[in-house]
N, CA, C and O atoms as CSV, one atom per row, in Angstrom:
chain,resi,resn,atom,element,x,y,z
A,1,MET,N,N,-27.209,-10.458,5.507
A,1,MET,CA,C,-26.701,-9.587,4.470
A,1,MET,C,C,-25.492,-8.778,4.969
A,1,MET,O,O,-24.491,-8.664,4.263
A,2,PHE,N,N,-25.587,-8.214,6.193
A,2,PHE,CA,C,-24.501,-7.430,6.777
A,2,PHE,C,C,-23.223,-8.261,6.870
A,2,PHE,O,O,-22.141,-7.798,6.511
A,3,GLU,N,N,-23.363,-9.478,7.350
A,3,GLU,CA,C,-22.190,-10.332,7.519
A,3,GLU,C,C,-21.552,-10.665,6.180
A,3,GLU,O,O,-20.335,-10.573,6.024
A,4,THR,N,N,-22.375,-11.051,5.217
A,4,THR,CA,C,-21.857,-11.408,3.899
A,4,THR,C,C,-21.140,-10.223,3.252
A,4,THR,O,O,-20.053,-10.381,2.695
A,5,ALA,N,N,-21.746,-9.043,3.326
A,5,ALA,CA,C,-21.137,-7.854,2.740
A,5,ALA,C,C,-19.801,-7.532,3.411
A,5,ALA,O,O,-18.847,-7.150,2.735
A,6,ASN,N,N,-19.728,-7.682,4.718
A,6,ASN,CA,C,-18.461,-7.401,5.414
A,6,ASN,C,C,-17.381,-8.425,5.072
A,6,ASN,O,O,-16.207,-8.078,4.942
A,7,TYR,N,N,-17.777,-9.668,4.929
A,7,TYR,CA,C,-16.790,-10.676,4.530
A,7,TYR,C,C,-16.286,-10.422,3.110
A,7,TYR,O,O,-15.102,-10.605,2.829
A,8,ILE,N,N,-17.180,-10.003,2.219
A,8,ILE,CA,C,-16.766,-9.665,0.857
A,8,ILE,C,C,-15.825,-8.464,0.883
A,8,ILE,O,O,-14.809,-8.445,0.189
A,9,GLU,N,N,-16.172,-7.466,1.688
A,9,GLU,CA,C,-15.314,-6.288,1.820
A,9,GLU,C,C,-13.949,-6.667,2.402
A,9,GLU,O,O,-12.918,-6.173,1.946
A,10,ALA,N,N,-13.946,-7.527,3.392
A,10,ALA,CA,C,-12.678,-7.979,3.982
A,10,ALA,C,C,-11.826,-8.694,2.937
A,10,ALA,O,O,-10.610,-8.510,2.888
A,11,ALA,N,N,-12.466,-9.509,2.104
A,11,ALA,CA,C,-11.734,-10.215,1.047
A,11,ALA,C,C,-11.170,-9.223,0.030
A,11,ALA,O,O,-10.050,-9.400,-0.448
A,12,LEU,N,N,-11.928,-8.194,-0.300
A,12,LEU,CA,C,-11.457,-7.173,-1.229
A,12,LEU,C,C,-10.213,-6.475,-0.687
A,12,LEU,O,O,-9.223,-6.328,-1.403
A,13,TRP,N,N,-10.259,-6.041,0.585
A,13,TRP,CA,C,-9.088,-5.393,1.187
A,13,TRP,C,C,-7.903,-6.347,1.243
A,13,TRP,O,O,-6.760,-5.934,1.046
A,14,ALA,N,N,-8.171,-7.619,1.512
A,14,ALA,CA,C,-7.088,-8.608,1.562
A,14,ALA,C,C,-6.443,-8.791,0.190
A,14,ALA,O,O,-5.220,-8.891,0.092
A,15,VAL,N,N,-7.247,-8.836,-0.864
A,15,VAL,CA,C,-6.708,-8.973,-2.219
A,15,VAL,C,C,-5.856,-7.753,-2.569
A,15,VAL,O,O,-4.777,-7.894,-3.145
A,16,ILE,N,N,-6.330,-6.575,-2.228
A,16,ILE,CA,C,-5.542,-5.359,-2.473
A,16,ILE,C,C,-4.241,-5.416,-1.676
A,16,ILE,O,O,-3.180,-5.064,-2.192
A,17,GLY,N,N,-4.319,-5.858,-0.418
A,17,GLY,CA,C,-3.119,-5.980,0.414
A,17,GLY,C,C,-2.123,-6.967,-0.153
A,17,GLY,O,O,-0.921,-6.703,-0.158
A,18,VAL,N,N,-2.609,-8.101,-0.631
A,18,VAL,CA,C,-1.712,-9.106,-1.228
A,18,VAL,C,C,-1.078,-8.542,-2.504
A,18,VAL,O,O,0.096,-8.790,-2.781
A,19,GLY,N,N,-1.857,-7.785,-3.273
A,19,GLY,CA,C,-1.295,-7.151,-4.469
A,19,GLY,C,C,-0.147,-6.221,-4.124
A,19,GLY,O,O,0.897,-6.249,-4.775
A,20,PHE,N,N,-0.337,-5.395,-3.101
A,20,PHE,CA,C,0.753,-4.520,-2.657
A,20,PHE,C,C,1.930,-5.333,-2.121
A,20,PHE,O,O,3.085,-4.951,-2.313
A,21,LEU,N,N,1.649,-6.437,-1.460
A,21,LEU,CA,C,2.721,-7.290,-0.939
A,21,LEU,C,C,3.570,-7.850,-2.072
A,21,LEU,O,O,4.797,-7.863,-1.985
A,22,VAL,N,N,2.925,-8.308,-3.122
A,22,VAL,CA,C,3.653,-8.840,-4.283
A,22,VAL,C,C,4.524,-7.749,-4.898
A,22,VAL,O,O,5.689,-7.983,-5.220
A,23,VAL,N,N,3.955,-6.559,-5.058
A,23,VAL,CA,C,4.723,-5.452,-5.634
A,23,VAL,C,C,5.900,-5.084,-4.731
A,23,VAL,O,O,6.976,-4.752,-5.226
A,24,SER,N,N,5.705,-5.140,-3.414
A,24,SER,CA,C,6.780,-4.751,-2.496
A,24,SER,C,C,7.943,-5.740,-2.502
A,24,SER,O,O,9.055,-5.391,-2.105
A,25,MET,N,N,7.698,-6.954,-2.942
A,25,MET,CA,C,8.765,-7.963,-2.978
A,25,MET,C,C,9.670,-7.813,-4.197
A,25,MET,O,O,10.768,-8.369,-4.237
A,26,ARG,N,N,9.204,-7.063,-5.186
A,26,ARG,CA,C,10.031,-6.832,-6.361
A,26,ARG,C,C,11.122,-5.843,-6.042
A,26,ARG,O,O,10.979,-5.025,-5.133
A,27,ARG,N,N,12.215,-5.909,-6.782
A,27,ARG,CA,C,13.274,-4.912,-6.612
A,27,ARG,C,C,12.758,-3.571,-7.046
A,27,ARG,O,O,12.008,-3.473,-8.017
A,28,GLY,N,N,13.141,-2.555,-6.354
A,28,GLY,CA,C,12.732,-1.224,-6.764
A,28,GLY,C,C,12.840,-0.218,-5.644
A,28,GLY,O,O,13.186,-0.552,-4.511
A,29,GLY,N,N,12.539,1.017,-5.984
A,29,GLY,CA,C,12.753,2.106,-5.058
A,29,GLY,C,C,11.637,2.350,-4.061
A,29,GLY,O,O,11.853,3.045,-3.069
A,30,ARG,N,N,10.452,1.804,-4.288
A,30,ARG,CA,C,9.319,2.124,-3.410
A,30,ARG,C,C,8.877,0.927,-2.580
A,30,ARG,O,O,7.684,0.771,-2.316
A,31,ARG,N,N,9.781,0.106,-2.179
A,31,ARG,CA,C,9.444,-1.111,-1.447
A,31,ARG,C,C,8.836,-0.819,-0.082
A,31,ARG,O,O,7.895,-1.497,0.331
A,32,ARG,N,N,9.351,0.165,0.614
A,32,ARG,CA,C,8.831,0.468,1.959
A,32,ARG,C,C,7.393,0.960,1.900
A,32,ARG,O,O,6.553,0.551,2.702
A,33,ILE,N,N,7.119,1.835,0.951
A,33,ILE,CA,C,5.765,2.372,0.832
A,33,ILE,C,C,4.782,1.270,0.473
A,33,ILE,O,O,3.695,1.191,1.045
A,34,THR,N,N,5.160,0.421,-0.474
A,34,THR,CA,C,4.236,-0.648,-0.870
A,34,THR,C,C,4.097,-1.703,0.222
A,34,THR,O,O,3.030,-2.302,0.363
A,35,ALA,N,N,5.143,-1.938,0.990
A,35,ALA,CA,C,5.032,-2.878,2.118
A,35,ALA,C,C,4.100,-2.305,3.187
A,35,ALA,O,O,3.284,-3.033,3.753
A,36,LEU,N,N,4.217,-1.015,3.464
A,36,LEU,CA,C,3.316,-0.374,4.418
A,36,LEU,C,C,1.878,-0.423,3.916
A,36,LEU,O,O,0.951,-0.646,4.695
A,37,ALA,N,N,1.692,-0.214,2.613
A,37,ALA,CA,C,0.350,-0.305,2.037
A,37,ALA,C,C,-0.200,-1.723,2.182
A,37,ALA,O,O,-1.376,-1.898,2.501
A,38,ALA,N,N,0.631,-2.725,1.954
A,38,ALA,CA,C,0.188,-4.117,2.093
A,38,ALA,C,C,-0.279,-4.396,3.519
A,38,ALA,O,O,-1.346,-4.974,3.728
A,39,ILE,N,N,0.514,-3.990,4.486
A,39,ILE,CA,C,0.163,-4.212,5.889
A,39,ILE,C,C,-1.120,-3.470,6.241
A,39,ILE,O,O,-1.995,-4.012,6.916
A,40,THR,N,N,-1.227,-2.224,5.779
A,40,THR,CA,C,-2.410,-1.412,6.087
A,40,THR,C,C,-3.678,-2.046,5.540
A,40,THR,O,O,-4.668,-2.176,6.260
A,41,PHE,N,N,-3.658,-2.441,4.275
A,41,PHE,CA,C,-4.863,-3.011,3.673
A,41,PHE,C,C,-5.201,-4.377,4.263
A,41,PHE,O,O,-6.378,-4.701,4.425
A,42,LEU,N,N,-4.188,-5.183,4.587
A,42,LEU,CA,C,-4.470,-6.476,5.231
A,42,LEU,C,C,-5.081,-6.271,6.618
A,42,LEU,O,O,-6.023,-6.970,6.991
A,43,LEU,N,N,-4.550,-5.321,7.376
A,43,LEU,CA,C,-5.114,-5.027,8.700
A,43,LEU,C,C,-6.528,-4.471,8.595
A,43,LEU,O,O,-7.389,-4.794,9.413
A,44,PHE,N,N,-6.768,-3.634,7.586
A,44,PHE,CA,C,-8.105,-3.077,7.410
A,44,PHE,C,C,-9.102,-4.191,7.069
A,44,PHE,O,O,-10.236,-4.183,7.548
A,45,GLY,N,N,-8.677,-5.137,6.250
A,45,GLY,CA,C,-9.532,-6.294,5.965
A,45,GLY,C,C,-9.799,-7.111,7.213
A,45,GLY,O,O,-10.917,-7.583,7.421
A,46,GLY,N,N,-8.787,-7.282,8.043
A,46,GLY,CA,C,-8.975,-7.999,9.304
A,46,GLY,C,C,-9.943,-7.289,10.232
A,46,GLY,O,O,-10.687,-7.930,10.974
A,47,SER,N,N,-9.931,-5.969,10.190
A,47,SER,CA,C,-10.859,-5.219,11.041
A,47,SER,C,C,-12.308,-5.440,10.608
A,47,SER,O,O,-13.217,-5.384,11.436
A,48,ASP,N,N,-12.528,-5.688,9.326
A,48,ASP,CA,C,-13.892,-5.986,8.864
A,48,ASP,C,C,-14.370,-7.339,9.371
A,48,ASP,O,O,-15.553,-7.511,9.662
A,49,VAL,N,N,-13.462,-8.292,9.477
A,49,VAL,CA,C,-13.838,-9.598,10.033
A,49,VAL,C,C,-14.220,-9.444,11.505
A,49,VAL,O,O,-15.195,-10.042,11.961
A,50,VAL,N,N,-13.459,-8.649,12.242
A,50,VAL,CA,C,-13.783,-8.393,13.646
A,50,VAL,C,C,-15.103,-7.634,13.746
A,50,VAL,O,O,-15.887,-7.867,14.666
A,51,GLU,N,N,-15.347,-6.737,12.811
A,51,GLU,CA,C,-16.596,-5.974,12.806
A,51,GLU,C,C,-17.810,-6.901,12.679
A,51,GLU,O,O,-18.847,-6.650,13.294
A,52,VAL,N,N,-17.687,-7.953,11.898
A,52,VAL,CA,C,-18.787,-8.918,11.779
A,52,VAL,C,C,-19.072,-9.549,13.141
A,52,VAL,O,O,-20.229,-9.765,13.500
A,53,GLN,N,N,-18.025,-9.840,13.887
A,53,GLN,CA,C,-18.186,-10.481,15.189
A,53,GLN,C,C,-18.799,-9.542,16.231
A,53,GLN,O,O,-19.569,-9.975,17.088
A,54,THR,N,N,-18.449,-8.246,16.152
A,54,THR,CA,C,-18.936,-7.295,17.152
A,54,THR,C,C,-20.251,-6.634,16.751
A,54,THR,O,O,-21.002,-6.170,17.609
A,55,GLY,N,N,-20.531,-6.590,15.454
A,55,GLY,CA,C,-21.775,-6.006,14.984
A,55,GLY,C,C,-21.724,-4.522,14.719
A,55,GLY,O,O,-22.719,-3.952,14.271
A,56,ALA,N,N,-20.598,-3.869,14.978
A,56,ALA,CA,C,-20.486,-2.428,14.740
A,56,ALA,C,C,-19.014,-2.059,14.564
A,56,ALA,O,O,-18.132,-2.683,15.154
A,57,TRP,N,N,-18.759,-1.038,13.744
A,57,TRP,CA,C,-17.374,-0.628,13.516
A,57,TRP,C,C,-16.854,0.275,14.619
A,57,TRP,O,O,-15.647,0.503,14.695
A,58,TRP,N,N,-17.708,0.789,15.463
A,58,TRP,CA,C,-17.290,1.703,16.537
A,58,TRP,C,C,-17.250,1.034,17.909
A,58,TRP,O,O,-16.878,1.664,18.899
A,59,ARG,N,N,-17.625,-0.217,17.966
A,59,ARG,CA,C,-17.674,-0.924,19.237
A,59,ARG,C,C,-16.969,-2.258,19.094
A,59,ARG,O,O,-17.281,-2.976,18.144
A,60,PRO,N,N,-16.079,-2.636,19.927
A,60,PRO,CA,C,-15.520,-1.936,21.090
A,60,PRO,C,C,-14.602,-0.786,20.645
A,60,PRO,O,O,-14.308,-0.631,19.460
A,61,TRP,N,N,-14.169,-0.006,21.598
A,61,TRP,CA,C,-13.397,1.199,21.303
A,61,TRP,C,C,-12.124,0.898,20.534
A,61,TRP,O,O,-11.725,1.681,19.672
A,62,TRP,N,N,-11.472,-0.233,20.834
A,62,TRP,CA,C,-10.209,-0.543,20.172
A,62,TRP,C,C,-10.410,-0.873,18.692
A,62,TRP,O,O,-9.487,-0.697,17.897
A,63,LEU,N,N,-11.595,-1.347,18.308
A,63,LEU,CA,C,-11.863,-1.585,16.887
A,63,LEU,C,C,-11.959,-0.251,16.145
A,63,LEU,O,O,-11.465,-0.113,15.027
A,64,PHE,N,N,-12.596,0.716,16.778
A,64,PHE,CA,C,-12.668,2.059,16.194
A,64,PHE,C,C,-11.261,2.643,16.024
A,64,PHE,O,O,-10.953,3.221,14.981
A,65,VAL,N,N,-10.414,2.495,17.037
A,65,VAL,CA,C,-9.037,3.001,16.962
A,65,VAL,C,C,-8.267,2.266,15.863
A,65,VAL,O,O,-7.505,2.881,15.116
A,66,TRP,N,N,-8.467,0.957,15.770
A,66,TRP,CA,C,-7.819,0.139,14.735
A,66,TRP,C,C,-8.191,0.654,13.342
A,66,TRP,O,O,-7.320,0.878,12.501
A,67,LYS,N,N,-9.494,0.840,13.107
A,67,LYS,CA,C,-9.950,1.313,11.804
A,67,LYS,C,C,-9.459,2.741,11.533
A,67,LYS,O,O,-9.060,3.055,10.412
A,68,ALA,N,N,-9.486,3.591,12.541
A,68,ALA,CA,C,-9.013,4.969,12.373
A,68,ALA,C,C,-7.522,4.991,12.026
A,68,ALA,O,O,-7.092,5.778,11.183
A,69,ALA,N,N,-6.741,4.132,12.670
A,69,ALA,CA,C,-5.309,4.062,12.374
A,69,ALA,C,C,-5.081,3.615,10.926
A,69,ALA,O,O,-4.188,4.125,10.250
A,70,CYS,N,N,-5.881,2.672,10.459
A,70,CYS,CA,C,-5.763,2.214,9.071
A,70,CYS,C,C,-6.117,3.333,8.093
A,70,CYS,O,O,-5.422,3.527,7.095
A,71,VAL,N,N,-7.183,4.063,8.371
A,71,VAL,CA,C,-7.589,5.157,7.491
A,71,VAL,C,C,-6.522,6.260,7.488
A,71,VAL,O,O,-6.209,6.805,6.430
A,72,LEU,N,N,-5.972,6.588,8.637
A,72,LEU,CA,C,-4.900,7.586,8.694
A,72,LEU,C,C,-3.666,7.113,7.930
A,72,LEU,O,O,-3.005,7.899,7.252
A,73,SER,N,N,-3.365,5.828,8.046
A,73,SER,CA,C,-2.236,5.270,7.303
A,73,SER,C,C,-2.480,5.346,5.799
A,73,SER,O,O,-1.561,5.640,5.034
A,74,MET,N,N,-3.718,5.080,5.371
A,74,MET,CA,C,-4.048,5.192,3.945
A,74,MET,C,C,-3.903,6.632,3.464
A,74,MET,O,O,-3.411,6.869,2.361
A,75,ALA,N,N,-4.323,7.584,4.272
A,75,ALA,CA,C,-4.179,8.991,3.909
A,75,ALA,C,C,-2.699,9.371,3.803
A,75,ALA,O,O,-2.303,10.092,2.888
A,76,TYR,N,N,-1.895,8.886,4.736
A,76,TYR,CA,C,-0.458,9.141,4.704
A,76,TYR,C,C,0.182,8.515,3.459
A,76,TYR,O,O,1.035,9.131,2.821
A,77,LEU,N,N,-0.232,7.295,3.116
A,77,LEU,CA,C,0.290,6.635,1.924
A,77,LEU,C,C,-0.084,7.409,0.657
A,77,LEU,O,O,0.727,7.532,-0.260
A,78,LEU,N,N,-1.291,7.920,0.612
A,78,LEU,CA,C,-1.702,8.729,-0.535
A,78,LEU,C,C,-0.847,9.985,-0.639
A,78,LEU,O,O,-0.427,10.370,-1.730
A,79,PHE,N,N,-0.594,10.617,0.491
A,79,PHE,CA,C,0.274,11.788,0.520
A,79,PHE,C,C,1.670,11.446,-0.005
A,79,PHE,O,O,2.220,12.175,-0.832
A,80,LEU,N,N,2.241,10.342,0.473
A,80,LEU,CA,C,3.576,9.937,0.023
A,80,LEU,C,C,3.594,9.624,-1.466
A,80,LEU,O,O,4.527,9.997,-2.177
A,81,TRP,N,N,2.566,8.943,-1.924
A,81,TRP,CA,C,2.506,8.577,-3.339
A,81,TRP,C,C,2.426,9.815,-4.223
A,81,TRP,O,O,3.122,9.907,-5.234
A,82,ARG,N,N,1.582,10.759,-3.846
A,82,ARG,CA,C,1.433,11.970,-4.660
A,82,ARG,C,C,2.711,12.805,-4.646
A,82,ARG,O,O,3.045,13.455,-5.636
A,83,ARG,N,N,3.415,12.785,-3.534
A,83,ARG,CA,C,4.629,13.584,-3.404
A,83,ARG,C,C,5.810,12.969,-4.143
A,83,ARG,O,O,6.690,13.693,-4.607
A,84,SER,N,N,5.842,11.663,-4.256
A,84,SER,CA,C,7.040,11.000,-4.788
A,84,SER,C,C,6.801,10.324,-6.127
A,84,SER,O,O,7.167,9.162,-6.303
A,85,ARG,N,N,6.211,11.010,-7.049
A,85,ARG,CA,C,6.034,10.443,-8.388
A,85,ARG,C,C,7.287,10.714,-9.216
A,85,ARG,O,O,7.251,11.419,-10.224
A,86,LYS,N,N,8.372,10.145,-8.769
A,86,LYS,CA,C,9.644,10.319,-9.455
A,86,LYS,C,C,9.777,9.230,-10.527
A,86,LYS,O,O,9.180,8.161,-10.406
A,87,PRO,N,N,10.556,9.506,-11.567
A,87,PRO,CA,C,10.743,8.481,-12.595
A,87,PRO,C,C,11.501,7.277,-12.034
A,87,PRO,O,O,12.382,7.411,-11.185
A,88,LEU,N,N,11.132,6.105,-12.534
A,88,LEU,CA,C,11.774,4.862,-12.118
A,88,LEU,C,C,12.469,4.208,-13.298
A,88,LEU,O,O,12.040,4.349,-14.443
A,89,CYS,N,N,13.532,3.501,-13.013
A,89,CYS,CA,C,14.246,2.729,-14.023
A,89,CYS,C,C,13.389,1.536,-14.449
A,89,CYS,O,O,12.840,0.833,-13.600
A,90,ALA,N,N,13.273,1.308,-15.740
A,90,ALA,CA,C,12.501,0.167,-16.246
A,90,ALA,C,C,13.214,-1.152,-15.970
A,90,ALA,O,O,12.578,-2.203,-15.898
A,91,GLY,N,N,14.534,-1.094,-15.815
A,91,GLY,CA,C,15.302,-2.323,-15.592
A,91,GLY,C,C,15.252,-2.830,-14.166
A,91,GLY,O,O,15.045,-4.022,-13.939
A,92,CYS,N,N,15.441,-1.931,-13.190
A,92,CYS,CA,C,15.531,-2.393,-11.800
A,92,CYS,C,C,14.533,-1.722,-10.862
A,92,CYS,O,O,14.377,-2.155,-9.721
A,93,GLY,N,N,13.853,-0.668,-11.326
A,93,GLY,CA,C,12.857,-0.002,-10.490
A,93,GLY,C,C,13.414,1.054,-9.564
A,93,GLY,O,O,12.672,1.581,-8.734
A,94,SER,N,N,14.682,1.386,-9.668
A,94,SER,CA,C,15.280,2.412,-8.813
A,94,SER,C,C,14.753,3.784,-9.195
A,94,SER,O,O,14.445,4.038,-10.360
A,95,GLU,N,N,14.650,4.674,-8.202
A,95,GLU,CA,C,14.226,6.042,-8.476
A,95,GLU,C,C,15.339,6.786,-9.195
A,95,GLU,O,O,16.520,6.602,-8.897
A,96,LEU,N,N,14.948,7.628,-10.145
A,96,LEU,CA,C,15.923,8.352,-10.951
A,96,LEU,C,C,15.677,9.861,-10.926
A,96,LEU,O,O,15.542,10.468,-11.989
A,97,PRO,N,N,15.615,10.476,-9.765
A,97,PRO,CA,C,15.379,11.920,-9.742
A,97,PRO,C,C,16.608,12.672,-10.244
A,97,PRO,O,O,17.724,12.432,-9.783
A,98,GLY,N,N,16.399,13.567,-11.174
A,98,GLY,CA,C,17.491,14.398,-11.660
A,98,GLY,C,C,18.586,13.653,-12.393
A,98,GLY,O,O,19.735,14.095,-12.384
A,99,ASN,N,N,18.268,12.540,-13.026
A,99,ASN,CA,C,19.278,11.773,-13.751
A,99,ASN,C,C,19.749,12.579,-14.959
A,99,ASN,O,O,18.968,12.861,-15.868
A,100,GLU,N,N,21.005,12.941,-14.961
A,100,GLU,CA,C,21.571,13.778,-16.023
A,100,GLU,C,C,22.358,12.991,-17.048
A,100,GLU,O,O,22.741,13.535,-18.083
A,101,TYR,N,N,22.605,11.723,-16.781
A,101,TYR,CA,C,23.507,10.955,-17.632
A,101,TYR,C,C,22.800,10.019,-18.600
A,101,TYR,O,O,23.420,9.533,-19.546
A,102,GLY,N,N,21.524,9.758,-18.384
A,102,GLY,CA,C,20.801,8.865,-19.281
A,102,GLY,C,C,21.066,7.401,-19.032
A,102,GLY,O,O,20.728,6.555,-19.860
A,103,VAL,N,N,21.683,7.085,-17.868
A,103,VAL,CA,C,21.980,5.698,-17.509
A,103,VAL,C,C,21.626,5.499,-16.042
A,103,VAL,O,O,21.953,6.337,-15.201
A,104,CYS,N,N,20.964,4.399,-15.736
A,104,CYS,CA,C,20.623,4.089,-14.345
A,104,CYS,C,C,21.893,3.798,-13.559
A,104,CYS,O,O,22.705,2.988,-14.006
A,105,PRO,N,N,22.095,4.427,-12.403
A,105,PRO,CA,C,23.303,4.175,-11.624
A,105,PRO,C,C,23.326,2.798,-10.972
A,105,PRO,O,O,24.386,2.339,-10.547
A,106,GLU,N,N,22.187,2.136,-10.886
A,106,GLU,CA,C,22.123,0.820,-10.246
A,106,GLU,C,C,22.407,-0.324,-11.201
A,106,GLU,O,O,23.162,-1.242,-10.879
A,107,CYS,N,N,21.780,-0.261,-12.413
A,107,CYS,CA,C,21.883,-1.415,-13.307
A,107,CYS,C,C,22.416,-1.059,-14.696
A,107,CYS,O,O,22.538,-1.940,-15.547
A,108,ALA,N,N,22.735,0.214,-14.941
A,108,ALA,CA,C,23.314,0.695,-16.197
A,108,ALA,C,C,22.364,0.610,-17.388
A,108,ALA,O,O,22.810,0.606,-18.535
A,109,THR,N,N,21.049,0.541,-17.123
A,109,THR,CA,C,20.068,0.551,-18.207
A,109,THR,C,C,19.945,1.978,-18.734
A,109,THR,O,O,19.945,2.939,-17.964
A,110,GLU,N,N,19.839,2.103,-20.054
A,110,GLU,CA,C,19.653,3.440,-20.621
A,110,GLU,C,C,18.265,3.942,-20.258
A,110,GLU,O,O,17.277,3.217,-20.374
A,111,VAL,N,N,18.203,5.201,-19.813
A,111,VAL,CA,C,16.944,5.812,-19.430
A,111,VAL,C,C,16.855,7.193,-20.041
A,111,VAL,O,O,17.858,7.762,-20.471
A,112,LYS,N,N,15.653,7.724,-20.076
A,112,LYS,CA,C,15.444,9.065,-20.589
A,112,LYS,C,C,16.031,10.077,-19.609
A,112,LYS,O,O,15.808,9.974,-18.403
A,113,LYS,N,N,16.768,11.036,-20.111
A,113,LYS,CA,C,17.350,12.075,-19.245
A,113,LYS,C,C,16.243,12.930,-18.668
A,113,LYS,O,O,15.273,13.252,-19.354
A,114,THR,N,N,16.392,13.309,-17.372
A,114,THR,CA,C,15.395,14.148,-16.726
A,114,THR,C,C,15.922,15.541,-16.505
A,114,THR,O,O,15.213,16.392,-15.967
């Protein structure tokens, strides 16, 4: 049961990571954050596969450090996401903080003035 649950959990993290990877490949302003999220979730899923092999998430020590680094990265990503909820252009995905002209400077799509 433990092994099956960990493999399912690893697959879940991998699917989330692939989702972030797909989003990061699109044009837009938040590519770095979504790419970091993709890497973090894929690595976290990989740590669950290693956990099945070792039998514990805290042993060996480097697995604990690996998982802790992933959790810290997720916390940092949450912080960045909450801090940067800036409006995005519907046409190209560029950030539009303080847009006074009603037009995206990247693709000239009409946008709501901020």
